[in-house]
Residue, then its C-alpha position, 0 to 999 in steps of 0.5 A: x285875632x287882635x285889632x285890624x285896621x281897614x284902610x280904603x285908598x284911592x289917590x291918597x298919595x299926598x296924605x298917606x305918609x302922614x296917616x301911616x306914620x301916625x298909626x305907627x306911633x300908636x301907644x297900642x302896638x298889637x294891630x295889623x293894617x290891611x289896605x286896599x287900593x281902589x285903582x289909584x293913578x298916583x303913587x298910593x300903592x308905592x307908599x303902602x308898599x314902602x311901609x309894608x317892606x319895613x313893618x310886617x303889620x302893614x299889608x296890601x290886599x290884592x284881590x284883582x277886583x275892579x274899582x269899587x268906590x269908597x263904599x265897595x272898597x270898605x265892604x270888600x275889606x270888611x268881608x276879608x276881616x277875621x279880627x276880634x276888633x276892627x277899625x276903619x281908616x281914611x287915607x287922608x287923616x292923622x290919628x292921635x297917638x292914643x286913638x286905638x288904646x282909647x277906642x278899644x277901652x271904650x269898646x271893651x267897656x261895652x263888652x263888659x256891660x253887654x257881653x262879647x256876644x252882642x254886636x257893639x260899636x264904639x266911636x269918638x269925636x274928631x278934630x276938624x282940620x284943613x289940608x295943612x292940619x290947621x284947626x277948623x273945629x275942635x269937635x266934629x260933632x259941634x262943627x256939624x251939629x250932631x248929637x252922638x247920644x240921642x242920635x244913636x237910637x234906632x229910630x233916629x239912625x234910620x233918618x240920620x247917621x251920627x257915626x263916622x267910620x274913621x273914628x269907629x271900632x266894632x267887635x267881632x260879633x258885629x262884623x259877623x252879624x253884618x257879613x257883606x255890606x250891600x250896595x244899598x247901604x249909604x255908607x259902611x259906617x251908617x249900616x254898621x251903626x244901624x246894626x249895632x243899634x238894632x241888635x246891640x249897643x253903641x258907645x261914644x267918647x266925647x274926645x277927638x282921637x283923630x285929625x279929620x282933614x278937609x281938603x276939598x276932595x273928601x268923599x265924605x267931609x265935614x260941613x261947618x253949619x252956622x245958622x245961615x249955612x244950616x238953613x240953606x241945606x236944611x231948607x233945600x227941598x231937593x237935598x232933603x228928598x235926595x237924602x230921604x230916598x237914600x235912607x229909604x233904600x237903605x232901610x228897605x234893604x236892612x229890613x230885607x236882610x235883618x227884619x225877621x230877627x229884630x225884636x217886635x217893637x224895632x221891626x214895627x219901627x223899621x217897617x213904619x220907616x220903610x213905608x214913609x214914601x208910600x204915604x200921603x204928606x199928612x200921614x208921613x209927617x204924623x208917622x215921622x213925629x210919632x216914631x221920632x224919625x228925626x235929625x239933630x237940630x231944629x232947622x234940619x227937622x223943620x226942613x224934614x217936615x216941610x219937604x218929606 
């Protein structure tokens, strides 16, 4: 019951204290945090244990498993969750005081509209900061040129993720639908967004609720995309094809697990996406345009159509 925060940790000692203090300071108090350390070689476990010793809402999951990597760590935590509402937490960020309160209000608004039985996901913008929490960008979505509204459609989510896990909350219905996140998922947040878009709904708040720290060792970080840097990435054929291969692999697994339950139109869209890499160049590009398998931004789509 209640709100559960899932914290995946690996060598996060320099930042963990700031994060956990910011969660302690939340305006919403009825939460519990479950952390799983993925074999850290620093003092991460000691930091978590010190918070758990003084506040019963903090708990360290002991499962005896080997190192799982960031995706596997979050997947393991989610598989052990039983809460009505689930949030995800990176070890190096800082939460604004009303993060839980505002994200929960957004998600419960979705439940009033769609019903609690529908799989739902709510997420917010993020403020991008450096290692010392100095501002780099007031909006992660603008910083990385993402569109949380258009990008939440199922066809676009197959091609590009717009949901950042540490800024997201899901309801129990989405957790139950997803079950175990497979290793073919590019990231847990992308997989959850696909499931919510396919079977339920996604809501977003255009307000940062988190300081998204960039320190050079992030597993997944923010990129400031000016015209020059955006062009360099978007028009790199190797990068475009690597990202496509990951998206194809993920989509095929999603089709294998959930395809038979999808409404006919969405299943046709998913199957068309899964078949892209078997098509010739002309047919592939025509199918991308026909189904709107697009990213946010002209340059990204130019690179996609040039090198897909």
